[in-house]
C-alpha positions in Angstrom: 22.7 56.3 -73.4 21.5 59.7 -75.4 23.5 62.5 -76.3 23.0 65.0 -73.6 25.9 67.6 -73.8 26.9 68.9 -77.2 30.2 67.4 -77.0 28.8 64.0 -76.6 29.0 60.8 -78.9 27.3 57.8 -78.9 29.4 54.6 -79.9 28.2 51.5 -80.8 30.8 48.9 -79.1 32.6 46.6 -81.1 35.1 45.7 -79.0 36.1 45.9 -75.1 38.4 44.0 -72.5 39.0 43.2 -69.1 42.2 45.1 -67.3 43.7 44.0 -64.3 42.8 47.2 -63.1 39.1 46.0 -63.1 40.3 43.4 -60.9 40.8 46.1 -58.3 36.8 47.1 -58.5 36.0 43.4 -58.5 38.0 43.3 -55.0 37.0 46.4 -53.5 40.2 48.2 -53.3 39.1 50.9 -55.7 36.4 52.6 -53.6 32.9 54.2 -54.7 31.6 51.5 -57.1 27.9 51.4 -57.3 24.8 49.3 -58.3 24.2 49.5 -61.6 27.5 50.9 -62.7 28.9 49.8 -66.0 32.3 49.1 -66.2 34.8 48.9 -68.5 37.5 51.4 -69.6 38.7 50.3 -72.7 36.7 50.2 -75.9 36.2 51.0 -79.6 33.4 50.9 -81.2 31.3 53.0 -84.2 30.1 56.3 -84.0 26.2 55.9 -84.1 25.3 59.5 -83.4 26.6 62.9 -82.0 26.0 66.4 -80.9 26.2 69.2 -82.9 29.6 70.3 -81.1 31.3 67.3 -82.4 32.9 68.3 -86.0 35.9 65.7 -86.9 33.8 63.0 -86.9 30.5 61.6 -88.8 28.0 58.8 -88.2 29.6 55.4 -89.4 33.4 56.4 -87.9 35.4 53.5 -86.5 37.0 55.1 -83.4 39.0 53.5 -80.2 38.7 55.8 -76.8 40.8 56.8 -74.3 40.4 55.4 -71.0 40.9 59.0 -69.5 38.2 61.8 -70.6 40.0 64.8 -71.3 37.6 68.1 -72.1 40.9 69.6 -74.3 41.1 72.5 -72.1 41.6 71.4 -68.5 41.8 68.7 -66.4 38.5 68.8 -64.3 36.3 65.8 -65.8 36.3 64.4 -62.4 34.2 66.1 -59.6 35.1 63.6 -56.6 36.1 65.1 -53.4 37.4 61.6 -51.9 40.2 61.7 -54.4 40.7 65.4 -54.0 41.1 64.8 -50.2 43.3 61.7 -50.5 45.3 63.3 -53.4 45.7 66.9 -52.7 44.2 67.0 -56.5 42.0 64.9 -58.7 43.1 62.3 -61.8 40.6 63.0 -64.9 37.2 61.2 -65.0 37.8 57.5 -66.1 35.3 55.5 -68.3 33.5 52.6 -66.1 35.9 52.9 -63.3 33.5 54.0 -60.2 32.7 57.3 -58.8 36.2 57.8 -57.4 36.7 58.7 -60.9 33.9 60.6 -61.7 31.2 57.8 -62.4 31.3 57.5 -66.0 29.5 54.4 -67.6 32.4 52.6 -69.2 32.1 50.4 -72.5 32.0 46.9 -71.4 28.6 47.3 -73.2 27.1 47.6 -76.7 26.5 51.1 -76.2 28.5 54.0 -74.6 28.1 57.8 -74.2 31.7 59.6 -74.4 31.8 63.1 -73.2 33.7 65.4 -75.3 34.3 62.7 -78.0 35.6 65.4 -80.1 39.0 65.0 -78.4 38.2 61.3 -76.6 38.1 59.3 -79.8 40.7 58.6 -82.4 39.9 57.5 -85.8 41.5 53.8 -86.7 42.3 53.7 -90.3 41.1 50.5 -92.8 44.4 48.5 -91.8 44.1 48.5 -87.9 41.5 46.1 -86.8 39.7 46.5 -83.9 41.6 43.7 -82.6 44.5 45.6 -82.5 43.2 49.0 -82.5 41.4 48.4 -78.8 44.6 48.6 -77.0 45.4 51.6 -77.7 42.7 52.9 -75.2 44.8 51.8 -72.1 47.3 49.0 -72.3 49.5 49.9 -75.2 49.7 53.4 -74.3 50.2 52.9 -70.5 53.2 50.3 -71.3 54.9 53.2 -73.2 54.4 55.9 -70.6 55.8 53.4 -68.3 58.9 52.9 -70.1 59.4 56.5 -71.6 58.4 58.6 -68.5 61.0 56.4 -66.0 63.3 57.0 -68.9 64.5 53.7 -70.3 67.3 54.6 -72.9 70.0 53.1 -74.6 71.8 50.3 -73.1 70.0 50.1 -69.7 69.0 47.2 -67.7 65.6 46.7 -66.8 63.8 44.7 -64.6 60.0 44.7 -64.8 57.9 43.6 -62.0 54.6 41.7 -63.3 54.8 39.4 -66.5 50.5 40.6 -67.1 50.0 42.8 -70.6 51.4 45.8 -69.4 54.7 44.4 -68.3 54.7 42.1 -71.2 54.2 45.4 -73.6 56.6 46.7 -71.1 59.5 44.1 -72.3 58.6 45.1 -76.1 58.9 48.9 -75.6 62.4 48.6 -73.4 64.0 47.0 -76.3 62.5 49.3 -78.7 63.6 52.1 -76.6 67.2 50.2 -76.7 67.4 48.5 -73.5 70.3 46.2 -73.8 68.7 43.2 -71.3 65.2 43.1 -69.9 64.2 40.8 -66.7 60.7 39.9 -65.6 59.5 39.1 -62.5 56.9 37.0 -60.9 55.7 33.7 -59.9 53.1 31.8 -62.7 53.0 30.7 -66.4 52.8 34.0 -67.6 56.4 34.2 -67.2 57.0 31.6 -70.0 54.2 33.1 -71.9 56.2 36.3 -72.1 59.4 34.6 -72.5 57.8 32.5 -75.8 56.7 36.0 -77.6 60.2 37.7 -76.5 63.2 34.9 -76.2 65.6 37.8 -75.4 64.0 38.9 -72.2 65.4 37.0 -68.8 62.8 35.6 -66.2 62.7 35.5 -62.1 60.2 33.1 -60.7 60.1 34.8 -57.3 58.3 31.6 -55.7 61.0 29.3 -56.6 63.8 31.2 -55.5 66.2 28.9 -52.8 65.9 29.8 -49.3 67.9 32.8 -48.4 67.9 34.2 -52.0 65.9 37.0 -52.5 64.4 39.0 -55.8 67.1 41.7 -55.1 69.7 39.3 -54.2 69.4 37.3 -57.6 69.1 40.7 -59.2 72.6 41.6 -58.1 74.0 38.6 -59.1 72.5 38.6 -62.6 73.7 42.1 -63.2 76.1 44.0 -61.4 75.6 46.7 -59.4 71.5 46.2 -59.8 69.9 47.0 -62.9 69.7 50.7 -63.8 65.5 50.8 -64.2 62.7 49.2 -62.6 59.4 49.0 -63.5 56.5 48.3 -61.4 53.4 46.5 -63.4 51.6 45.0 -60.8 49.6 47.1 -58.0 49.7 47.8 -54.7 47.2 45.5 -53.2 48.7 42.0 -53.7 50.5 41.7 -50.2 53.5 38.8 -50.3 54.3 38.5 -46.4 51.9 38.3 -44.1 52.9 41.5 -42.2 51.3 43.5 -44.9 48.7 40.9 -45.4 47.3 41.6 -41.9 48.1 45.4 -41.6 46.0 45.6 -45.2 43.3 43.4 -43.6 43.2 45.5 -40.3 43.0 49.2 -42.7 46.5 49.9 -41.2 47.3 50.4 -44.7 45.9 50.0 -48.5 48.8 49.3 -50.3 52.3 46.8 -49.6 55.7 48.5 -49.9 57.2 45.2 -50.6 57.4 45.6 -54.7 58.9 49.3 -54.5 61.2 48.4 -51.7 62.4 45.6 -53.6 62.7 48.2 -56.7 64.1 50.7 -54.9 67.0 48.1 -53.2 67.6 46.4 -56.5 68.6 49.1 -59.0 72.1 51.2 -58.9 72.6 54.0 -57.1 70.8 57.0 -59.0 68.7 54.1 -60.6 65.0 55.0 -61.7 62.0 53.4 -60.2 58.9 53.6 -62.1 55.4 53.0 -60.6 52.4 51.9 -63.4 50.3 49.3 -61.4 47.5 50.8 -59.2 48.2 52.2 -55.9 45.1 53.7 -54.3 46.1 55.1 -50.3 48.9 54.6 -48.2 52.0 52.2 -47.4 54.0 51.0 -44.1 57.3 50.1 -44.1 58.6 52.1 -46.9 62.6 52.1 -47.4 63.3 55.6 -47.5 66.5 55.8 -46.0 67.7 53.4 -49.5 65.6 56.3 -51.7 67.3 58.9 -50.1 70.9 57.6 -49.3 71.3 56.0 -52.7 69.5 58.8 -54.9 67.0 56.9 -56.2 64.5 58.1 -58.7 61.0 56.9 -57.4 58.5 58.0 -60.2 55.2 57.8 -60.3 54.1 57.5 -63.8 50.4 58.2 -62.9 47.3 57.4 -65.0 48.8 57.2 -68.4 48.3 60.4 -71.1 46.8 58.5 -73.9 46.5 61.5 -76.0 50.0 62.5 -75.9 50.9 59.1 -77.3 48.1 57.1 -79.4 48.6 58.9 -82.6 52.5 57.7 -82.5 51.7 54.4 -81.4 48.7 53.5 -84.1 51.4 54.6 -86.9 53.7 51.9 -84.5 51.1 49.2 -85.5 50.3 50.6 -88.9 54.3 49.7 -89.5 54.5 46.6 -87.7 56.9 48.2 -85.0 54.7 46.5 -82.6 51.7 44.2 -82.6 49.5 44.2 -79.7 47.9 41.0 -80.5 50.6 39.3 -79.2 49.4 39.4 -75.8 45.9 38.7 -76.7 45.2 34.9 -75.8 41.1 35.2 -75.6 37.8 36.1 -77.7 35.1 36.6 -75.4 31.3 37.2 -75.6 30.3 40.2 -74.1 27.3 38.1 -72.4 29.6 35.8 -70.3 31.9 38.5 -69.4 31.0 37.7 -65.5 32.3 34.0 -65.8 35.4 35.7 -67.6 36.1 38.3 -65.0 36.7 35.0 -62.4 38.8 33.8 -65.0 40.9 36.4 -65.7 41.3 36.8 -61.9 42.8 33.1 -61.4 44.7 33.1 -64.4 43.1 30.0 -65.5 42.9 28.7 -68.8 45.7 30.5 -70.1 44.6 34.1 -69.9 47.0 36.7 -70.6 44.4 39.5 -72.2 40.8 39.2 -73.9 39.3 40.9 -77.1 35.4 41.0 -75.9 33.0 41.3 -78.4 29.6 42.5 -78.9 27.0 42.0 -81.6 28.2 44.7 -83.5 32.0 43.6 -83.7 33.5 42.5 -87.5 34.5 39.1 -87.8 37.7 38.5 -86.4 40.9 39.5 -88.1 43.8 37.6 -89.1 45.8 36.5 -85.9 42.8 36.7 -83.7 42.2 33.9 -81.1 38.5 32.2 -82.4 35.7 32.8 -79.8 36.0 30.6 -76.4 32.1 29.7 -75.1 32.5 29.0 -71.4 28.9 28.9 -70.8 27.5 26.0 -72.8 
């Protein structure tokens, strides 16, 4: 890539990752991915060159990029008309996330052009290695936003749907914001992974519930009246029952409402439900009656405002309050991402979160997993 606009920055990529949101592109749930598009919305690197309008960076600076592209003055970095027609407004442009979000080339590459680089790059200090600073790009900021935007406060009981990286970090951040109990719902080995990292967390494996017991009824057994807060960290493309499966296959809906209904029905009256997992369109069988009659607060957490939080979260990494490496299970090479995508999709090899190295990456920091090679 080359500098095109005055505020462009060209990065040599030193770290990237694969996100659960990337799977929505793989599955075709998020539309308008075109041949030749470069994926990857979480990345960090070294400033290689920049336009004359960038005054706060210099060549050689280590930086992390925000997955959302801000201009610093407005929200108009995504001109997609389909999104505007569907949503009544647009999200910001995003790196590596199809033309639905602007068609910007992403960071699963060796070089990336960052528009408005003076706004969308944060300097990484020497005491924060790439293996920690990288995740400010999305997963750390998104998890923090999920917890604080939904209003987790002192004494709350929080239920989290999804034990992936976002759900895991939401466990951490819920306790940091005063939650008295955190219960994580999923159906695989990731529950044990989260439990190992956070022994205080409680778990529900919905695939092993006895006949007649639902996630809702189990939560009501565990918490009198139900949790105060429910956080959705999965996504709308994964149906649990046949009705939604066939409706999604036939195009009658784009997203299942099953998890959202479980959240609404589980929480106490006037409880709060936050949605951070990706939902792209429309859903059927939504329990609007429970929402209205019991005063449930349903909150779309949105695409996280990374710039609002990342300086605060960087300091929390520096002082040891949070450690993003707790979720990183694999270090992989950029040239094997085609294999890694499918390993990640199938949750094989105990893969929770990866650090993707390039030829420009520094040697692994202390605590980083060793490099795993799949294509031997």
